[in-house]
KOLKOLLUM-589298 format. One line per 2 residues: their letters; for each residue x, y, z of C-alpha. Coordinates in Angstrom, 2 decimals. Layout:
// KOLKOLLUM-589298
a	X/Y/Z  ...
END
This chain:
// KOLKOLLUM-589298
xx	80.68/72.47/121.28  80.54/71.70/117.45
xx	79.75/75.47/115.43  77.87/74.35/112.37
xx	79.52/76.00/109.18  77.83/78.42/106.97
xx	75.92/78.18/103.88  77.16/75.87/100.94
xx	78.66/72.92/103.49  80.23/70.67/100.97
xx	81.80/73.46/99.04  82.66/75.38/102.23
xx	84.48/72.32/103.45  86.79/72.17/100.51
xx	90.10/72.16/102.23  91.44/75.44/99.51
xx	88.47/77.09/100.11  89.54/77.68/104.11
xx	93.18/77.98/103.51  92.43/81.08/101.12
xx	89.65/82.12/103.67  92.53/82.30/107.13
xx	94.86/83.60/104.47  93.03/86.37/103.38
xx	91.82/87.02/107.56  95.54/86.91/108.70
xx	96.67/89.62/105.59  93.87/91.80/106.74
xx	95.37/91.94/110.02  98.57/92.37/108.58
xx	97.22/95.29/106.64  95.60/97.15/109.52
xx	98.89/96.57/112.00  100.96/98.46/108.81
xx	98.50/101.06/107.53  99.12/103.46/110.75
xx	102.53/103.70/109.64  101.65/105.02/106.36
xx	100.29/107.58/107.48  103.06/109.12/109.75
xx	105.06/109.69/106.48  107.54/112.59/107.27
xx	106.87/111.81/110.87  109.40/108.93/110.72
xx	112.26/107.56/108.55  112.23/106.61/105.17
xx	113.68/103.25/105.88  110.30/102.09/108.57
xx	107.77/103.70/106.23  108.96/101.92/103.22
xx	108.93/98.70/105.59  104.94/99.63/105.93
xx	104.50/100.22/102.20  105.85/96.63/100.96
xx	104.05/94.36/103.71  101.01/96.83/103.42
xx	101.38/96.57/98.91  102.07/92.66/99.98
xx	98.59/92.69/101.95  96.40/94.68/99.75
xx	95.11/91.11/97.93  93.14/90.58/101.53
xx	89.74/91.84/100.94  89.81/90.70/97.17
xx	90.25/87.61/97.85  87.09/87.38/99.94
xx	85.10/89.13/97.26  86.36/86.27/95.16
xx	85.61/83.07/97.63  82.14/85.27/97.71
xx	81.81/84.22/94.16  82.74/80.68/93.86
xx	80.76/80.13/96.73  77.56/81.80/95.45
xx	77.54/82.14/92.10  75.66/79.81/89.66
xx	74.16/77.50/92.63  70.50/76.71/92.42
xx	69.47/77.93/95.31  65.42/79.76/96.02
xx	65.50/83.16/96.48  63.76/82.94/99.82
xx	66.32/80.42/101.03  69.08/82.07/99.72
xx	68.25/85.86/101.25  67.22/84.08/104.76
xx	70.83/82.60/105.21  72.30/85.98/103.61
xx	70.66/87.62/106.75  71.29/84.72/109.57
xx	75.09/85.14/108.16  75.42/88.67/107.80
xx	72.59/90.72/108.88  73.00/89.82/112.90
xx	76.89/90.54/113.12  76.55/93.40/111.59
xx	73.79/94.82/113.32  75.22/93.76/116.88
xx	78.52/94.66/116.32  77.67/98.21/115.01
xx	76.24/98.91/118.54  79.57/97.21/119.92
xx	81.75/99.91/118.45  79.37/102.90/118.95
xx	79.88/102.03/122.81  83.67/101.29/122.12
xx	84.08/104.54/120.28  81.73/106.13/123.15
xx	84.63/105.03/126.27  87.63/106.46/123.84
xx	86.27/110.28/123.09  85.29/112.90/125.26
xx	81.94/113.94/123.24  78.90/111.38/123.97
xx	78.15/109.34/120.89  73.93/110.51/120.61
xx	71.25/107.96/119.19  70.61/109.84/116.44
xx	74.51/110.12/115.70  74.86/106.36/116.07
xx	71.74/105.46/113.62  73.40/108.44/111.30
xx	76.58/106.66/111.26  75.35/103.24/110.83
xx	73.37/104.39/107.62  76.27/106.43/106.42
xx	78.53/103.54/107.38  81.06/105.80/109.27
xx	80.57/102.96/112.50  83.76/102.41/111.89
xx	86.86/102.47/109.52  86.78/99.00/109.06
xx	82.85/98.74/108.39  82.68/99.03/104.40
xx	83.39/95.76/103.62  80.13/94.63/105.67
xx	77.95/97.25/103.51  80.23/95.91/99.91
xx	79.29/92.73/100.79  75.35/93.44/101.49
xx	75.34/94.87/97.80  77.52/92.01/96.65
xx	74.60/89.35/97.88  72.13/91.43/96.19
xx	74.45/91.01/93.05  74.68/87.38/93.40
xx	70.94/86.02/92.37  71.34/88.49/88.82
xx	75.06/87.73/88.06  74.26/84.24/88.47
xx	71.42/84.19/85.76  73.56/86.00/83.12
xx	76.18/83.71/82.99  73.60/80.63/83.98
xx	73.70/79.03/80.50  77.49/80.03/79.11
xx	79.68/80.88/82.39  83.02/81.13/80.55
xx	81.82/83.63/77.71  79.77/85.85/79.54
xx	81.64/85.45/82.38  84.68/87.11/80.12
xx	82.26/89.81/78.56  81.53/91.15/82.03
xx	85.44/90.44/83.88  86.27/92.45/80.72
xx	83.95/95.42/81.26  84.36/95.45/84.73
xx	88.35/95.43/84.20  87.81/98.06/82.04
xx	85.26/100.21/83.95  86.50/100.05/87.70
xx	89.97/99.57/86.82  91.61/101.03/83.83
xx	89.92/104.36/83.53  89.69/105.39/87.41
xx	93.66/104.58/87.09  93.92/106.71/83.65
xx	92.24/109.61/85.25  94.10/109.17/88.22
xx	97.14/109.12/86.14  96.31/112.65/83.59
xx	94.99/114.39/86.81  99.10/113.89/88.34
xx	100.69/114.54/84.96  99.07/116.73/82.59
xx	96.34/119.24/82.74  94.12/117.05/80.38
xx	90.71/115.67/82.40  90.19/112.41/81.23
xx	86.78/111.20/80.82  83.90/109.06/79.60
xx	80.34/110.13/79.04  79.48/106.75/78.28
xx	77.51/105.50/81.53  79.41/102.45/82.47
xx	78.82/102.40/86.39  76.77/99.43/86.64
xx	80.17/97.50/85.83  81.44/99.00/88.66
xx	82.66/98.31/91.99  83.90/94.68/93.70
xx	81.35/93.21/91.36  84.58/91.45/88.80
xx	86.01/89.84/91.68  83.03/87.37/92.15
xx	83.58/86.72/88.62  86.68/86.31/88.93
xx	86.63/83.57/91.77  83.81/81.41/90.01
xx	86.03/81.03/86.71  89.57/80.24/89.13
xx	87.70/78.50/91.80  86.97/75.58/88.69
xx	90.21/75.95/86.85  92.49/73.16/87.74
xx	95.97/75.39/87.67  98.82/73.64/85.83
xx	102.25/74.60/86.73  102.94/76.92/84.11
xx	100.22/78.67/84.69  101.16/78.72/88.49
xx	104.67/80.43/87.18  102.74/82.93/85.79
xx	100.96/83.94/88.40  103.51/83.90/90.90
xx	104.94/86.56/88.49  101.98/88.24/88.26
xx	101.47/88.86/91.75  105.25/89.78/92.21
xx	104.24/92.78/89.59  101.41/93.55/90.92
xx	103.30/94.26/94.65  106.15/95.78/92.81
xx	104.19/98.29/90.92  102.12/98.76/94.61
xx	105.29/99.71/96.01  106.47/101.87/93.58
xx	103.30/103.98/92.21  102.68/104.87/96.06
xx	106.80/105.40/96.75  106.69/108.22/94.00
xx	103.03/109.20/94.46  104.29/110.37/98.39
xx	107.70/111.50/97.74  106.07/114.06/95.02
xx	103.95/115.79/96.56  105.16/115.39/100.35
xx	102.60/113.61/101.80  100.91/109.85/101.92
xx	99.23/108.96/98.42  97.43/105.68/98.88
xx	95.33/105.03/95.40  97.30/102.39/94.47
xx	96.27/100.41/97.11  92.64/100.83/96.05
xx	91.12/97.10/95.72  90.03/97.99/92.00
xx	93.67/99.50/90.95  94.98/98.11/88.44
xx	98.14/96.84/90.34  95.52/95.38/93.27
xx	93.62/93.33/90.53  96.66/91.26/88.73
xx	98.19/90.32/92.45  94.55/89.92/93.52
xx	93.82/87.38/91.15  97.03/85.81/91.33
xx	96.84/85.20/94.83  93.76/83.66/94.31
xx	94.99/81.29/92.13  98.43/80.77/93.80
xx	96.54/80.01/97.04  94.14/77.37/95.65
xx	96.57/75.71/94.47  99.08/75.75/97.73
xx	95.60/74.79/99.50  94.88/72.02/97.79
xx	98.62/70.88/97.52  99.25/71.03/101.73
xx	95.86/70.38/103.53  95.24/67.08/103.07
xx	94.79/65.51/106.38  91.74/65.66/108.27
xx	92.90/67.09/111.44  94.22/69.85/109.16
xx	91.91/70.45/107.41  89.65/70.62/110.18
xx	91.67/72.94/111.91  91.68/75.39/108.91
xx	87.97/74.94/108.75  87.37/75.57/112.47
xx	89.56/78.94/112.04  87.47/80.03/108.48
xx	84.27/80.14/110.54  85.82/82.45/112.27
xx	87.05/85.23/110.01  83.87/87.14/110.34
xx	84.42/87.17/113.77  87.89/88.08/113.54
xx	87.18/90.35/111.28  85.08/92.51/113.17
xx	87.02/92.69/116.36  90.60/93.00/115.68
xx	91.00/96.85/115.69  90.02/96.77/118.91
xx	93.08/94.71/119.96  95.26/96.33/117.60
xx	94.15/99.64/119.76  94.91/97.99/122.64
xx	98.71/97.05/121.56  99.27/100.38/120.68
xx	98.08/101.71/123.53  99.98/99.42/125.88
xx	97.78/96.24/126.87  100.66/94.09/127.19
xx	102.77/96.58/128.56  104.70/99.50/127.92
xx	107.61/97.57/126.60  105.50/96.52/123.73
xx	104.22/99.85/122.95  107.26/101.31/123.17
xx	108.74/98.50/120.76  106.01/99.71/118.47
xx	106.52/103.06/118.09  110.00/102.84/117.39
xx	110.57/100.68/114.94  108.07/99.39/111.77
xx	109.73/95.69/111.71  107.09/95.26/114.67
xx	104.13/95.57/112.00  104.54/91.06/111.57
xx	104.27/91.30/115.74  101.85/92.99/115.89
xx	99.59/91.20/113.69  100.25/88.08/114.87
xx	99.55/88.64/118.56  96.02/90.95/117.45
xx	95.41/87.73/115.17  95.41/85.11/118.09
xx	93.97/87.64/120.29  90.90/88.27/118.00
xx	90.67/84.36/117.16  90.44/83.36/120.94
xx	88.06/85.77/121.32  86.28/84.54/119.13
xx	86.16/81.04/120.41  84.91/82.47/123.40
xx	82.18/83.90/121.90  81.34/81.17/119.79
xx	80.77/78.81/123.58  78.11/82.02/125.13
xx	74.60/81.53/124.27  72.76/83.89/122.06
xx	75.64/86.30/122.08  77.76/83.66/119.63
xx	75.02/84.87/116.73  77.08/88.06/116.08
x	80.50/85.97/115.18
END
């Protein structure tokens, strides 16, 4: 059964876009497979903890990659508002509502105290349905912002985009970073009374995706981006390690998606993956495979925690569960199995009338 690709169909079929999207969703699964090890600091040996730290640090670019793809595909693309929001509603609202119900039922089956209808409604409103649902709430906000920022940069893309991007990096990344550093290293409270909140959040990633998506990266710039990505990972690993060791408990600030180290790594990763995707995906057959998996990314994102939990609970037998508990080196194995099971489940759902709308 054929599945119609969403939205700007001509752009969505660009092979490199699908390559970036598929890489991003696998990194999300890898990140969530590694995360439990980080919270076990002090309960496992340092080697296992650092393996989790390194894998998680390298995977932090995953969600920003999705935001940058969104910016590239949607910003500055002329479309009547009514049509634009109709497409957004069909793409995000139905899966959002459908999976909210599924996860409320799923959570209810795993706890002793039943979730009432009022509790479920409040969790939906507050974004507390499940840990990964925050992404949908952010995405809705970004969708509302796209028509406005598209108008702002319409006539002078480079200058206006650069202006917004500089203010965003300053507001969402640099200032919070300085606040965090001074809070732990000095007695000073470094804050500014200037209201820059309109430049906070993840909106800068939309602009970065717009600019980088149109850029033809040369070999020298790719070398620079590769160095920047490596630098971002190293800073994340070291920053997380030092903060955690100093306080004796897991400190995850350097994992924040707007932390300077993650911003550097994410922008670099987008440029690298774009070039790699343009280079290796030449055949129609291969591009078709990535397009198919790329279309399933939202469904994979929404369903994958269920499979991670199942694996940790011994879904594939006590042997695997025991192995997972013994060594964090099995994180990639858990990620691969989870990814395959999640994609398979999404493909099955896509063949079910009506229900397929949730993915």
